[in-house]
C-alpha positions as CSV (number, residue, x, y, z in Angstrom):
1,X,-13.6,92.1,330.9
2,X,-12.6,88.5,330.3
3,X,-13.2,85.9,333.0
4,X,-12.0,82.3,333.2
5,X,-14.5,81.3,335.8
6,X,-15.8,78.4,333.6
7,X,-12.2,77.1,333.3
8,X,-10.1,76.6,336.3
9,X,-6.6,77.7,335.3
10,X,-3.5,76.2,336.7
11,X,-0.9,78.6,338.2
12,X,1.4,77.8,335.2
13,X,-1.3,78.6,332.6
14,X,-2.3,81.7,334.5
15,X,1.3,82.9,334.5
16,X,1.7,82.3,330.8
17,X,-1.5,84.2,330.0
18,X,-0.6,87.1,332.4
19,X,3.0,87.3,331.1
20,X,1.8,87.5,327.5
21,X,-0.7,90.2,328.5
22,X,2.1,92.2,330.1
23,X,4.1,91.8,326.9
24,X,1.1,93.1,325.0
25,X,0.9,96.1,327.4
26,X,4.6,97.0,326.8
27,X,4.9,96.2,323.1
28,X,3.9,99.8,322.2
29,X,6.7,101.2,324.4
30,X,4.3,102.3,327.2
31,X,2.5,100.4,329.9
32,X,-0.7,102.3,330.5
33,X,-2.3,102.1,334.0
34,X,-5.6,101.0,332.4
35,X,-3.9,98.0,330.8
36,X,-2.5,97.1,334.3
37,X,-6.0,97.4,335.7
38,X,-7.3,94.9,333.1
39,X,-4.5,92.4,333.8
40,X,-4.8,92.8,337.6
41,X,-8.6,92.3,337.5
42,X,-8.2,89.1,335.4
43,X,-5.5,87.8,337.7
44,X,-7.5,88.5,340.8
45,X,-10.5,86.6,339.4
46,X,-8.4,83.6,338.6
47,X,-6.0,83.5,341.6
48,X,-6.4,80.6,344.0
49,X,-5.2,80.7,347.5
50,X,-3.3,77.5,346.9
51,X,-1.1,79.4,344.3
52,X,0.7,81.1,347.2
53,X,1.6,84.8,347.4
54,X,0.2,87.0,344.6
55,X,3.1,89.6,345.1
56,X,5.6,86.8,344.4
57,X,3.7,85.8,341.3
58,X,4.0,89.4,340.0
59,X,7.7,89.5,340.9
60,X,8.3,86.4,338.8
61,X,6.6,88.0,335.9
62,X,8.6,91.2,336.4
63,X,11.8,89.3,336.4
64,X,11.0,87.5,333.1
65,X,9.3,90.3,331.0
66,X,12.5,91.8,329.7
67,X,13.6,88.5,328.2
68,X,11.0,89.0,325.5
69,X,12.4,92.3,324.3
70,X,15.6,92.4,322.3
71,X,17.6,95.6,322.1
72,X,18.1,96.7,318.5
73,X,19.2,100.0,317.1
74,X,18.3,102.0,320.2
75,X,14.8,100.4,320.5
76,X,13.5,97.0,321.6
77,X,12.2,94.3,319.3
78,X,9.9,91.5,320.3
79,X,11.5,88.1,320.8
80,X,8.7,86.3,318.8
81,X,10.2,82.8,319.4
82,X,10.2,83.5,323.1
83,X,6.5,84.5,323.1
84,X,5.6,81.4,321.0
85,X,7.5,79.2,323.4
86,X,5.3,80.5,326.3
87,X,2.0,79.6,324.6
88,X,3.0,76.4,322.9
89,X,1.5,74.1,325.5
90,X,-1.7,76.0,326.4
91,X,-4.9,74.2,325.7
92,X,-7.4,75.5,323.2
93,X,-9.5,76.8,326.0
94,X,-6.5,78.6,327.6
95,X,-5.6,80.0,324.2
96,X,-9.1,81.5,323.9
97,X,-8.8,83.1,327.3
98,X,-5.3,84.4,326.3
99,X,-6.6,86.0,323.1
100,X,-9.5,87.6,324.9
101,X,-7.4,89.1,327.6
102,X,-4.8,90.3,325.2
103,X,-7.6,92.0,323.2
104,X,-8.9,93.6,326.4
105,X,-5.4,94.9,327.2
106,X,-4.9,96.1,323.7
107,X,-8.1,98.1,323.8
108,X,-7.8,99.3,327.4
109,X,-6.0,102.6,326.7
110,X,-8.2,103.4,323.7
111,X,-5.2,103.2,321.2
112,X,-4.6,100.2,319.0
113,X,-0.9,100.4,318.2
114,X,0.5,98.6,315.1
115,X,3.0,96.8,317.4
116,X,0.0,95.4,319.4
117,X,-1.7,94.3,316.2
118,X,1.5,92.6,315.0
119,X,1.9,90.7,318.3
120,X,-1.7,89.6,318.1
121,X,-1.2,88.4,314.6
122,X,1.9,86.4,315.6
123,X,0.0,84.6,318.4
124,X,-3.1,84.0,316.2
125,X,-0.9,82.5,313.4
126,X,0.8,80.2,315.9
127,X,-2.5,79.1,317.3
128,X,-4.0,78.5,313.9
129,X,-1.0,76.6,312.7
130,X,-1.2,74.3,315.8
131,X,-4.9,73.6,315.3
132,X,-4.4,72.7,311.6
133,X,-1.3,70.5,312.2
C-alpha cells in the first residue's frame, strides 16, 4: 500500500491522483471492490480535515470520471489528452505517488489488463517526456 505521509498533498493534488486511480480502476471495464479499497485507504491516509467533507470529494470525482471515457463503437475509449491534462502540473514527488497508487490499483484484483498497462504506459511516457524537456 502506498502512503504519502512523507509528502503533504494539497487537496488539488490528492484529487488528481485519486481521479487517475479511479480511471485506472475503470479502464478494464470493471471497477473491482479491491481496487476501491486501495483507493479509499490511500485517500483516508492523505485526507486532512481542512479539505472539508470527504463525501463531497468523492462526489466531485464521480461527476468527472466519465469525461475521461469517450463512447466509440459500442465501447468506451480513454481520453488520453484528458488524463495528461490532469497530471501536467503534478510535482515529481506527486507523480511518483501517482504511479505507485496506480500500480497498487492495477494489481489489486490480481488481473493485469492490457488496457491498464496501456494507461500506465501513457502516463509514464508523459512523465518521462516532461522530465527530459
